[in-house]
C-alpha positions as CSV (number, residue, x, y, z in Angstrom):
1,M,-4.8,-7.5,3.3
2,L,-6.4,-4.7,1.2
3,A,-9.6,-6.0,-0.3
4,L,-11.1,-3.4,-2.8
5,D,-15.5,-4.7,-3.2
6,T,-15.8,-6.5,-6.2
7,A,-18.7,-3.3,-6.8
8,N,-16.6,-0.6,-6.4
9,K,-18.3,-0.2,-3.0
10,Y,-16.2,-0.3,-0.2
11,I,-12.1,-0.8,0.3
12,I,-11.4,-2.6,3.9
13,Y,-8.1,-4.1,5.1
14,R,-7.4,-6.7,7.2
15,Y,-4.5,-8.3,9.1
16,G,-4.4,-11.9,10.3
17,T,-5.5,-15.2,9.0
18,S,-8.6,-16.6,6.9
19,K,-9.6,-18.5,10.8
20,Y,-8.7,-15.1,12.7
21,I,-8.5,-11.5,11.9
22,E,-6.0,-9.6,14.1
23,F,-7.1,-6.1,13.0
24,E,-9.5,-4.5,10.4
25,Y,-10.3,-1.1,9.0
26,P,-12.1,0.4,9.1
27,K,-15.1,-1.0,10.7
28,D,-18.0,0.9,9.1
29,T,-17.2,0.4,4.9
30,I,-20.0,3.1,4.1
31,N,-17.5,6.0,2.4
32,S,-14.0,3.7,3.3
33,F,-13.3,5.3,0.1
34,N,-12.6,8.3,1.9
35,K,-10.6,7.2,4.7
36,F,-7.7,5.9,2.5
37,K,-5.3,7.8,0.3
38,R,-3.0,6.1,-2.9
39,F,0.2,7.5,-4.2
40,Y,1.8,6.0,-7.9
41,Y,5.6,6.7,-8.4
42,V,7.3,5.7,-11.8
43,R,10.9,6.5,-13.3
44,Y,11.8,4.6,-16.7
45,G,15.4,2.7,-16.3
46,G,18.0,3.6,-18.2
47,Y,21.6,4.2,-17.2
48,P,22.5,5.5,-14.4
49,N,19.2,5.2,-13.0
50,A,17.3,1.8,-11.9
51,G,14.0,1.5,-13.2
52,T,11.1,2.5,-10.0
53,E,7.6,1.6,-9.6
54,I,5.8,2.3,-6.4
55,S,2.2,1.8,-5.9
56,Q,0.7,2.1,-2.1
57,V,-2.5,2.9,-0.3
58,E,-2.1,4.7,3.3
59,F,-4.4,5.1,6.6
60,T,-4.3,6.3,9.5
61,N,-5.5,5.0,12.4
62,E,-5.5,6.0,16.2
63,G,-2.4,7.8,15.5
64,F,-0.5,5.3,13.7
65,T,0.2,5.1,9.8
66,Y,-0.3,2.4,8.0
67,K,1.2,2.2,4.1
68,I,0.3,-0.9,2.4
69,Y,3.1,-0.8,-0.6
70,D,4.3,-2.8,-4.4
71,Q,7.3,-1.7,-5.8
72,S,9.3,-2.5,-8.3
73,F,13.1,-1.8,-9.6
74,T,15.0,-2.9,-12.7
75,L,18.5,-2.8,-13.2
76,D,20.8,-4.0,-16.1
77,E,19.1,-7.4,-16.5
78,S,18.3,-7.9,-12.8
79,Y,14.5,-7.2,-11.3
80,R,13.3,-7.0,-7.8
81,S,9.8,-7.2,-6.5
82,E,9.1,-6.1,-3.2
83,I,5.5,-6.4,-1.4
84,G,4.7,-5.2,2.4
85,L,3.6,-2.9,5.4
86,T,5.4,-0.1,7.4
87,I,3.4,1.2,10.6
88,E,4.4,4.8,12.1
89,S,4.0,6.5,14.5
90,P,5.1,10.0,15.0
91,K,4.4,10.2,18.3
92,L,6.3,7.5,19.3
93,K,8.6,8.7,16.2
94,K,8.9,4.7,15.9
95,Q,8.3,2.7,12.6
96,I,7.9,-1.1,11.9
97,E,8.0,-2.7,8.5
98,I,6.6,-5.5,7.4
99,K,8.2,-7.4,4.6
100,G,5.4,-9.6,2.2
101,L,6.0,-12.6,0.2
102,V,6.3,-11.7,-3.4
103,K,4.8,-15.7,-4.2
104,T,1.5,-15.2,-2.2
105,R,0.5,-11.8,-4.1
106,K,-2.6,-12.0,-5.1
107,G,-3.7,-8.9,-7.6
108,G,-1.4,-6.2,-6.3
109,L,-1.5,-1.8,-6.0
110,M,-0.5,-1.0,-9.6
111,G,-4.0,-1.3,-10.9
112,L,-5.0,1.5,-8.2
113,K,-2.4,4.0,-9.6
114,E,-5.3,6.1,-11.5
115,S,-8.3,5.4,-9.4
116,E,-10.4,7.8,-8.8
117,L,-11.9,6.1,-6.0
118,I,-8.9,7.1,-3.2
119,K,-7.6,10.9,-3.0
120,L,-4.2,10.9,-3.6
121,S,-1.0,10.8,-0.8
122,D,1.5,13.2,-0.9
123,G,4.0,10.1,-1.1
124,P,6.3,7.3,0.2
125,F,8.4,9.4,2.0
126,G,6.3,11.6,4.4
127,H,3.3,14.3,4.7
């Protein structure tokens, strides 16, 4: 879960359940917006391109890069939406992807596409 304070004072990432949070970043929410980066990309559809919209928020902790994504694709009449988390370790040369369940989504990252609170990232495909 990526949570934005209702007064826009901080942003925080939490992993776990409502009863047990296994991981929380950052521990100190002061200046937390500076610890995250955002990326947004849109390509409008039409033959032969699929319409694509990608929104991503990322942060780095102890050598691991966490990328939370919210993306959708359209081609002809079909539509596909995906949410999830990618964890990358350049040192270990490993990547783990945890796919989310779209039907359980509350809110979304698309609203952060023009946020001035979070710095821009180089994108979802590397730094």
